[in-house]
SEVOMAR-673036 format. One record per atom (N, C-alpha, C, O, CB): residue in three letters; atom name; x, y, z. Coordinates in steps of 0.2 Angstrom, whole numbers, plus 5000, padded with zeros to 4 digits. Last residue first. Glycine has a CB too. Example, Ala and Ser with C-alpha at 12.3 -4.5 7.8 and 13.67 -1.06 7.14 Angstrom:
2
   res   atom      x      y      z
   SER      N   5064   4989   5035
   SER     CA   5068   4995   5036
   SER      C   5064   5000   5039
   SER      O   5067   5006   5040
   SER     CB   5070   4997   5029
   ALA      N   5066   4972   5039
   ALA     CA   5062   4978   5039
   ALA      C   5066   4984   5039
   ALA      O   5071   4983   5042
   ALA     CB   5057   4978   5045
end
This chain:
83
   res   atom      x      y      z
   HIS      N   5042   4945   5046
   HIS     CA   5046   4939   5042
   HIS      C   5049   4935   5047
   HIS      O   5052   4930   5044
   HIS     CB   5051   4942   5037
   ARG      N   5029   4955   5046
   ARG     CA   5033   4951   5051
   ARG      C   5036   4945   5047
   ARG      O   5032   4941   5044
   ARG     CB   5028   4948   5057
   PHE      N   5026   4971   5040
   PHE     CA   5027   4964   5039
   PHE      C   5030   4961   5045
   PHE      O   5034   4964   5048
   PHE     CB   5031   4963   5033
   HIS      N   5014   4985   5038
   HIS     CA   5020   4982   5042
   HIS      C   5020   4974   5041
   HIS      O   5015   4971   5040
   HIS     CB   5019   4983   5049
   VAL      N   5011   4998   5028
   VAL     CA   5010   4991   5029
   VAL      C   5016   4988   5032
   VAL      O   5021   4988   5030
   VAL     CB   5008   4988   5022
   TRP      N   5005   5014   5031
   TRP     CA   5010   5010   5031
   TRP      C   5008   5003   5032
   TRP      O   5003   5001   5035
   TRP     CB   5015   5012   5038
   LEU      N   4999   5028   5021
   LEU     CA   4998   5022   5025
   LEU      C   5004   5018   5026
   LEU      O   5009   5019   5022
   LEU     CB   4992   5018   5021
   ARG      N   4993   5045   5019
   ARG     CA   4998   5040   5019
   ARG      C   4996   5034   5024
   ARG      O   4993   5035   5029
   ARG     CB   5004   5044   5022
   GLY      N   4984   5056   5019
   GLY     CA   4986   5053   5013
   GLY      C   4992   5048   5013
   GLY      O   4995   5047   5008
   GLY     CB   4988   5059   5008
   PHE      N   4982   5061   5032
   PHE     CA   4977   5057   5029
   PHE      C   4979   5053   5023
   PHE      O   4977   5048   5021
   PHE     CB   4971   5061   5028
   ASN      N   4993   5063   5044
   ASN     CA   4993   5064   5037
   ASN      C   4988   5059   5033
   ASN      O   4990   5053   5033
   ASN     CB   5000   5063   5033
   ARG      N   4992   5059   5057
   ARG     CA   4994   5066   5055
   ARG      C   4993   5068   5048
   ARG      O   4993   5074   5046
   ARG     CB   5001   5068   5058
   SER      N   4990   5046   5057
   SER     CA   4985   5050   5061
   SER      C   4986   5058   5059
   SER      O   4982   5062   5060
   SER     CB   4985   5049   5068
   ASP      N   4991   5034   5045
   ASP     CA   4995   5040   5048
   ASP      C   4990   5045   5051
   ASP      O   4986   5048   5047
   ASP     CB   4999   5044   5043
   LYS      N   4986   5018   5048
   LYS     CA   4985   5024   5045
   LYS      C   4988   5030   5048
   LYS      O   4988   5030   5055
   LYS     CB   4977   5025   5045
   GLU      N   4994   5002   5045
   GLU     CA   4993   5008   5050
   GLU      C   4992   5014   5046
   GLU      O   4995   5016   5041
   GLU     CB   5000   5009   5054
   VAL      N   4990   4985   5044
   VAL     CA   4990   4992   5041
   VAL      C   4989   4997   5046
   VAL      O   4985   4997   5050
   VAL     CB   4985   4992   5035
   ARG      N   5000   4970   5048
   ARG     CA   4995   4975   5049
   ARG      C   4996   4981   5045
   ARG      O   5001   4983   5042
   ARG     CB   4995   4977   5057
   HIS      N   5007   4959   5041
   HIS     CA   5005   4959   5048
   HIS      C   4999   4964   5050
   HIS      O   4994   4962   5052
   HIS     CB   5011   4960   5053
   TYR      N   5005   4951   5025
   TYR     CA   5007   4956   5030
   TYR      C   5004   4956   5036
   TYR      O   5000   4952   5038
   TYR     CB   5006   4963   5027
   LEU      N   4999   4940   5018
   LEU     CA   5006   4942   5017
   LEU      C   5009   4947   5022
   LEU      O   5015   4947   5023
   LEU     CB   5007   4945   5010
   ARG      N   4986   4939   5019
   ARG     CA   4990   4934   5023
   ARG      C   4997   4936   5022
   ARG      O   5001   4933   5026
   ARG     CB   4988   4927   5020
   LYS      N   4981   4949   5011
   LYS     CA   4981   4950   5018
   LYS      C   4985   4945   5022
   LYS      O   4988   4947   5027
   LYS     CB   4974   4950   5021
   VAL      N   4981   4944   4998
   VAL     CA   4986   4949   5000
   VAL      C   4987   4950   5007
   VAL      O   4992   4950   5010
   VAL     CB   4984   4956   4997
   ASP      N   4971   4934   4998
   ASP     CA   4978   4932   4996
   ASP      C   4983   4937   4998
   ASP      O   4989   4936   4999
   ASP     CB   4978   4931   4989
   LYS      N   4960   4943   5003
   LYS     CA   4962   4937   5006
   LYS      C   4969   4935   5005
   LYS      O   4973   4934   5009
   LYS     CB   4958   4931   5006
   GLN      N   4961   4960   5002
   GLN     CA   4960   4954   4999
   GLN      C   4963   4948   5002
   GLN      O   4969   4949   5005
   GLN     CB   4963   4954   4991
   ASP      N   4965   4972   5008
   ASP     CA   4960   4968   5012
   ASP      C   4958   4961   5008
   ASP      O   4955   4957   5011
   ASP     CB   4954   4971   5013
   LEU      N   4972   4979   4999
   LEU     CA   4976   4976   5005
   LEU      C   4971   4971   5009
   LEU      O   4974   4967   5012
   LEU     CB   4978   4981   5010
   PHE      N   4962   4984   4991
   PHE     CA   4967   4979   4988
   PHE      C   4970   4975   4994
   PHE      O   4971   4969   4994
   PHE     CB   4972   4983   4984
   ARG      N   4955   4992   5000
   ARG     CA   4951   4986   4997
   ARG      C   4956   4981   4995
   ARG      O   4956   4975   4996
   ARG     CB   4946   4988   4992
   LEU      N   4965   5002   5002
   LEU     CA   4963   4998   5008
   LEU      C   4959   4991   5005
   LEU      O   4960   4986   5008
   LEU     CB   4959   5002   5012
   VAL      N   4965   5007   4989
   VAL     CA   4971   5004   4992
   VAL      C   4970   4999   4997
   VAL      O   4972   4993   4998
   VAL     CB   4977   5009   4994
   ARG      N   4953   5012   4988
   ARG     CA   4954   5007   4984
   ARG      C   4961   5003   4986
   ARG      O   4961   4997   4986
   ARG     CB   4956   5010   4977
   LYS      N   4954   5022   4998
   LYS     CA   4949   5017   4999
   LYS      C   4951   5011   4995
   LYS      O   4950   5005   4996
   LYS     CB   4942   5019   4998
   LYS      N   4963   5030   4992
   LYS     CA   4965   5027   4998
   LYS      C   4960   5021   5000
   LYS      O   4962   5016   5002
   LYS     CB   4964   5032   5004
   LEU      N   4955   5035   4981
   LEU     CA   4961   5031   4980
   LEU      C   4963   5027   4986
   LEU      O   4965   5021   4986
   LEU     CB   4967   5035   4977
   GLN      N   4945   5042   4988
   GLN     CA   4944   5036   4984
   GLN      C   4950   5032   4983
   GLN      O   4949   5026   4983
   GLN     CB   4940   5038   4977
   GLY      N   4949   5054   4994
   GLY     CA   4949   5048   4998
   GLY      C   4947   5042   4994
   GLY      O   4948   5036   4997
   GLY     CB   4944   5049   5004
   SER      N   4950   5065   4987
   SER     CA   4943   5064   4989
   SER      C   4943   5058   4994
   SER      O   4938   5056   4997
   SER     CB   4939   5062   4983
   GLY      N   4967   5070   4992
   GLY     CA   4961   5070   4987
   GLY      C   4954   5069   4990
   GLY      O   4953   5071   4996
   GLY     CB   4962   5065   4982
   LYS      N   4979   5064   4997
   LYS     CA   4973   5066   5001
   LYS      C   4967   5066   4997
   LYS      O   4963   5062   4998
   LYS     CB   4974   5073   5004
   GLY      N   4989   5049   4993
   GLY     CA   4987   5056   4993
   GLY      C   4981   5058   4996
   GLY      O   4977   5053   4998
   GLY     CB   4987   5059   4986
   PRO      N   4993   5037   4994
   PRO     CA   4988   5038   4989
   PRO      C   4986   5045   4988
   PRO      O   4983   5047   4984
   PRO     CB   4982   5034   4991
   ILE      N   5008   5030   4998
   ILE     CA   5005   5037   4998
   ILE      C   5000   5038   4992
   ILE      O   5001   5039   4986
   ILE     CB   5011   5042   4996
   ILE      N   5014   5018   5008
   ILE     CA   5010   5019   5002
   ILE      C   5007   5026   5003
   ILE      O   5004   5028   5008
   ILE     CB   5004   5014   5002
   GLU      N   5028   5010   5014
   GLU     CA   5024   5016   5015
   GLU      C   5021   5017   5008
   GLU      O   5024   5018   5003
   GLU     CB   5029   5023   5016
   VAL      N   5031   4995   5021
   VAL     CA   5030   4998   5015
   VAL      C   5026   5004   5016
   VAL      O   5020   5004   5019
   VAL     CB   5026   4993   5010
   THR      N   5043   4987   5032
   THR     CA   5037   4992   5031
   THR      C   5037   4994   5024
   THR      O   5042   4995   5020
   THR     CB   5039   4998   5036
   LYS      N   5053   4977   5032
   LYS     CA   5048   4978   5038
   LYS      C   5042   4982   5036
   LYS      O   5037   4981   5039
   LYS     CB   5052   4980   5043
   ALA      N   5057   4966   5018
   ALA     CA   5056   4973   5021
   ALA      C   5051   4973   5027
   ALA      O   5046   4969   5027
   ALA     CB   5053   4978   5015
   LYS      N   5061   4954   5012
   LYS     CA   5060   4954   5019
   LYS      C   5060   4961   5022
   LYS      O   5062   4963   5028
   LYS     CB   5065   4950   5023
   THR      N   5061   4954   4998
   THR     CA   5067   4957   5002
   THR      C   5066   4957   5009
   THR      O   5071   4960   5013
   THR     CB   5068   4964   4999
   ARG      N   5049   4947   4996
   ARG     CA   5055   4945   4993
   ARG      C   5061   4947   4997
   ARG      O   5066   4944   4998
   ARG     CB   5055   4946   4986
   VAL      N   5039   4956   5002
   VAL     CA   5040   4949   5004
   VAL      C   5047   4946   5002
   VAL      O   5050   4943   5006
   VAL     CB   5034   4945   5001
   ALA      N   5042   4968   4995
   ALA     CA   5043   4968   5002
   ALA      C   5043   4961   5005
   ALA      O   5048   4959   5009
   ALA     CB   5037   4971   5006
   GLU      N   5038   4963   4982
   GLU     CA   5045   4965   4983
   GLU      C   5047   4965   4991
   GLU      O   5052   4963   4993
   GLU     CB   5047   4972   4980
   ASP      N   5024   4961   4984
   ASP     CA   5029   4956   4982
   ASP      C   5036   4957   4984
   ASP      O   5040   4953   4986
   ASP     CB   5028   4954   4975
   ILE      N   5021   4975   4986
   ILE     CA   5020   4970   4992
   ILE      C   5024   4963   4990
   ILE      O   5027   4961   4995
   ILE     CB   5012   4968   4992
   VAL      N   5024   4981   4974
   VAL     CA   5028   4983   4980
   VAL      C   5027   4978   4986
   VAL      O   5031   4977   4990
   VAL     CB   5025   4990   4982
   GLU      N   5016   4973   4965
   GLU     CA   5023   4973   4964
   GLU      C   5027   4975   4971
   GLU      O   5032   4972   4973
   GLU     CB   5026   4978   4959
   ARG      N   5003   4977   4969
   ARG     CA   5005   4970   4969
   ARG      C   5013   4969   4969
   ARG      O   5016   4965   4973
   ARG     CB   5002   4966   4963
   LEU      N   5003   4991   4967
   LEU     CA   5002   4988   4974
   LEU      C   5005   4981   4974
   LEU      O   5009   4979   4979
   LEU     CB   4995   4989   4976
   ALA      N   5005   4991   4953
   ALA     CA   5010   4994   4957
   ALA      C   5010   4991   4964
   ALA      O   5015   4990   4968
   ALA     CB   5009   5002   4957
   ARG      N   4993   4984   4949
   ARG     CA   5000   4981   4947
   ARG      C   5005   4984   4952
   ARG      O   5009   4980   4954
   ARG     CB   5001   4983   4940
   ASP      N   4983   4993   4954
   ASP     CA   4984   4986   4956
   ASP      C   4990   4983   4955
   ASP      O   4993   4980   4959
   ASP     CB   4978   4982   4953
   ILE      N   4987   5004   4946
   ILE     CA   4987   5005   4953
   ILE      C   4988   4998   4956
   ILE      O   4992   4997   4960
   ILE     CB   4981   5008   4956
   ASP      N   4985   5000   4933
   ASP     CA   4992   5002   4935
   ASP      C   4992   5002   4942
   ASP      O   4998   5000   4945
   ASP     CB   4994   5008   4932
   THR      N   4971   4998   4933
   THR     CA   4976   4992   4932
   THR      C   4983   4994   4934
   THR      O   4986   4989   4937
   THR     CB   4975   4990   4925
   GLY      N   4967   5012   4935
   GLY     CA   4965   5007   4939
   GLY      C   4970   5001   4939
   GLY      O   4972   4998   4944
   GLY     CB   4959   5005   4938
   ARG      N   4973   5027   4934
   ARG     CA   4974   5021   4930
   ARG      C   4973   5015   4934
   ARG      O   4978   5013   4937
   ARG     CB   4980   5021   4926
   ASN      N   4974   5039   4942
   ASN     CA   4967   5038   4938
   ASN      C   4968   5032   4933
   ASN      O   4964   5031   4929
   ASN     CB   4966   5044   4934
   TYR      N   4986   5039   4949
   TYR     CA   4980   5039   4953
   TYR      C   4974   5038   4949
   TYR      O   4969   5035   4952
   TYR     CB   4979   5046   4956
   ILE      N   4999   5039   4945
   ILE     CA   4995   5034   4942
   ILE      C   4988   5034   4945
   ILE      O   4984   5029   4945
   ILE     CB   4998   5027   4942
   ASP      N   5006   5048   4953
   ASP     CA   5007   5048   4945
   ASP      C   5002   5044   4942
   ASP      O   5000   5045   4936
   ASP     CB   5014   5046   4943
   HIS      N   5003   5045   4966
   HIS     CA   5001   5052   4963
   HIS      C   5001   5051   4956
   HIS      O   4997   5054   4952
   HIS     CB   5006   5057   4966
   LEU      N   5007   5035   4974
   LEU     CA   5003   5033   4968
   LEU      C   5000   5040   4965
   LEU      O   4996   5039   4961
   LEU     CB   4997   5030   4971
   ASP      N   5022   5029   4979
   ASP     CA   5019   5035   4979
   ASP      C   5014   5034   4973
   ASP      O   5016   5033   4967
   ASP     CB   5023   5041   4978
   LEU      N   5029   5018   4990
   LEU     CA   5025   5018   4984
   LEU      C   5021   5024   4984
   LEU      O   5016   5025   4988
   LEU     CB   5021   5012   4983
   LYS      N   5044   5011   4998
   LYS     CA   5039   5017   4997
   LYS      C   5036   5017   4990
   LYS      O   5039   5015   4985
   LYS     CB   5043   5024   4998
   LEU      N   5051   5001   5011
   LEU     CA   5049   5002   5004
   LEU      C   5044   5008   5003
   LEU      O   5040   5009   5008
   LEU     CB   5047   4996   5000
   LYS      N   5064   4998   5021
   LYS     CA   5058   5001   5021
   LYS      C   5057   5003   5013
   LYS      O   5061   5006   5010
   LYS     CB   5057   5007   5025
   MET      N   5073   4987   5032
   MET     CA   5072   4990   5025
   MET      C   5065   4992   5025
   MET      O   5060   4989   5027
   MET     CB   5073   4984   5020
end
């Protein structure tokens, strides 16, 4: 199973971004999804940095295996899980 989160619609609402990220990570854990695709978009890179900071939090980091940055599309990340 693969989940997807596109942040284009909420790119400028900080609390909504954190809530959406938390929800998709929790859903991945609950449903034992192997991968979550997160699309912060290209833009200035600030949203991608925010997503990476969120994923680097100790309580979040323990939930997933690794983060992969798309080498061909700067505006996309994958979070891989081991269940």
